[in-house]
C-alpha positions in Angstrom: -0.1 0.1 0.2 2.8 2.3 0.7 4.3 1.9 -2.8 1.2 3.1 -4.3 3.2 6.5 -5.9 0.0 9.0 -5.3 1.8 12.1 -6.8 3.1 10.2 -9.5 -0.4 9.0 -10.6 -1.9 12.6 -10.1 0.3 14.6 -12.3 0.3 11.7 -15.0 -3.2 12.5 -15.4 -2.1 16.0 -16.5 0.5 14.8 -18.9 3.1 15.6 -16.2 5.9 13.0 -15.3 7.0 14.3 -11.8 10.3 12.0 -12.4 11.8 14.7 -14.7 10.2 17.8 -13.6 11.3 20.1 -10.4 13.1 17.9 -8.1 12.5 15.0 -9.6 10.5 14.0 -6.4 6.9 12.3 -6.7 5.3 14.1 -3.3 3.1 16.8 -2.7 5.7 19.5 -2.8 7.0 18.8 -6.1 3.6 18.0 -7.6 2.5 21.6 -5.7 5.7 23.3 -7.9 4.7 21.8 -11.0 0.8 21.2 -11.2 -0.5 23.4 -8.7 -2.5 23.4 -5.3 -5.5 20.9 -6.1 -2.8 18.5 -7.3 -0.6 18.8 -4.7 -3.8 18.3 -1.9 -4.8 15.4 -3.9 -1.4 13.9 -3.4 -0.9 15.1 0.2 -4.7 13.5 1.0 -3.7 10.1 -0.9 -0.1 9.6 0.9 -1.9 10.7 4.1 -4.8 7.8 3.4 -2.1 5.2 1.9 -0.3 5.3 5.6 -3.6 5.6 7.7 -4.9 2.4 6.0 -1.3 0.4 6.1 -1.1 0.9 9.6 -4.6 0.2 10.1 -4.5 -3.3 8.1 -1.3 -3.8 10.5 -3.5 -3.4 13.5 -5.7 -5.8 12.5 -2.9 -8.7 12.2 -2.5 -9.4 15.8 -2.8 -7.9 19.0 -0.9 -5.4 20.7 0.7 -2.4 18.9 3.9 -4.1 17.4 1.7 -5.0 13.9 0.3 -1.1 13.5 3.8 -0.1 14.1 5.6 -2.3 11.7 2.9 -1.5 9.1 3.7 2.4 9.3 7.2 1.6 9.0 6.8 -0.4 6.1 4.1 2.2 4.8 6.8 5.1 4.7 9.7 2.5 3.1 7.2 1.6 0.3 6.4 5.0 -0.4 9.9 5.7 -0.4 11.2 3.1 -2.5 8.4 2.1 -4.2 8.5 -1.4 -6.8 5.9 0.4 -9.0 8.7 3.4 -9.9 11.8 1.1 -10.0 12.2 1.8 -5.7 12.4 5.6 -7.0 10.2 7.4 -4.6 8.8 10.3 -2.2 10.6 11.1 1.0 7.9 9.7 3.3 6.7 12.6 5.1 2.4 12.6 4.4 2.8 8.8 4.3 4.1 9.0 8.1 2.1 11.3 9.0 -1.0 9.2 8.3 0.3 6.2 9.4 1.4 7.9 12.7 -2.6 9.4 13.1 -3.1 5.7 13.6 -0.4 4.6 15.8 0.6 7.6 18.0 -1.7 10.6 16.8 -1.3 12.8 20.0 2.6 12.9 19.1 1.9 14.6 15.7 0.3 17.6 18.1 4.0 18.9 18.9 5.2 18.0 15.5 2.6 19.8 13.5 4.1 23.0 15.5 7.4 22.5 14.8 6.0 22.1 10.9 4.5 24.7 11.2 6.2 27.2 12.7 9.2 26.9 10.7 7.8 26.6 7.5 5.8 30.0 8.3 9.4 31.7 9.4 12.0 30.1 6.8 9.4 29.1 4.1 12.0 25.6 3.5 9.5 22.5 3.7 12.1 20.2 3.9 13.9 22.2 6.8 10.4 22.0 8.7 9.7 18.1 7.4 13.3 17.4 8.7 12.7 18.9 12.3 9.2 17.9 13.0 10.0 14.3 12.3 13.4 14.2 14.7 11.0 15.4 17.7 8.3 12.8 17.1 9.7 9.6 18.6 10.5 11.7 21.9 6.5 13.0 21.5 5.8 9.4 21.1 7.9 8.1 24.3 7.0 11.4 26.4 3.3 10.8 25.8 3.6 7.2 27.5 3.0 5.1 23.9 4.1 1.8 23.7 7.7 0.6 23.0 6.9 -0.3 19.3 5.5 2.9 19.0 8.7 4.7 19.8 10.8 2.0 17.8 8.7 2.8 14.4 8.6 6.7 15.3 12.5 6.7 15.8 12.8 4.6 12.4 10.7 6.7 10.4 12.3 9.9 11.5 15.6 8.1 10.8 14.4 7.0 7.1 12.6 10.5 6.2 15.5 12.5 7.4 17.6 10.1 5.5 15.5 10.8 2.2 16.4 14.6 2.6 20.2 14.0 2.2 20.1 16.7 -0.7 17.7 18.6 0.5 20.2 19.1 3.6 23.2 20.0 1.0 20.7 22.2 -0.7 20.2 24.1 2.8 23.5 24.1 3.7 24.3 26.0 0.3 21.5 28.2 0.1 19.8 26.6 -2.9 16.7 24.8 -1.8 13.6 26.3 -2.9 11.1 28.1 -0.9 7.6 27.2 -0.3 5.8 28.7 -3.6 8.6 28.7 -5.6 7.1 27.6 -8.8 8.5 24.7 -11.1 12.1 24.9 -12.3 14.4 23.0 -14.7 15.5 19.5 -13.9 18.8 19.0 -13.3 20.3 17.0 -15.8 19.6 13.1 -15.2 17.0 14.4 -12.2 15.2 11.3 -13.5 15.9 10.1 -10.3 14.9 11.5 -7.3 17.0 13.5 -5.0 
């Protein structure tokens, strides 16, 4: 379920191959830059839904929190490395959001505050996402969620930060595009998301 490339499919309906536009990423931010608000919102909602759905299905697999937590991690892995697109996918942020709406919903409140404050202050989606996800495991632990949920939050945080390695380099170099900035030509060979 996590591997279903929602952003890619939404953009293809509009005749756009996201892997060759903007950042080359198939997530909602690149959809916004290349196709506009409505397709970006559809992508965001689809990615959140598939994360939630995967964690919900995981919770049906057996008793205790471990099944849903494992499914949350697997949904993010599927989003980041989808078999349907040659293992070239998104960053896992929206899918992780959906998964943790099921696994540890209250832990998303402080993460959302961090994300919103940083986006409003600096207008870098990547920076806001990285900082929000870095605090997720601590929020899950502090709010008393069970161990498997803490481990899942830690794993997802590591995955999401790892997938933002190119964004971190651009942030340090001062070349990261800000929220609302329109499409820019993909770099040579940008069929592979960065």
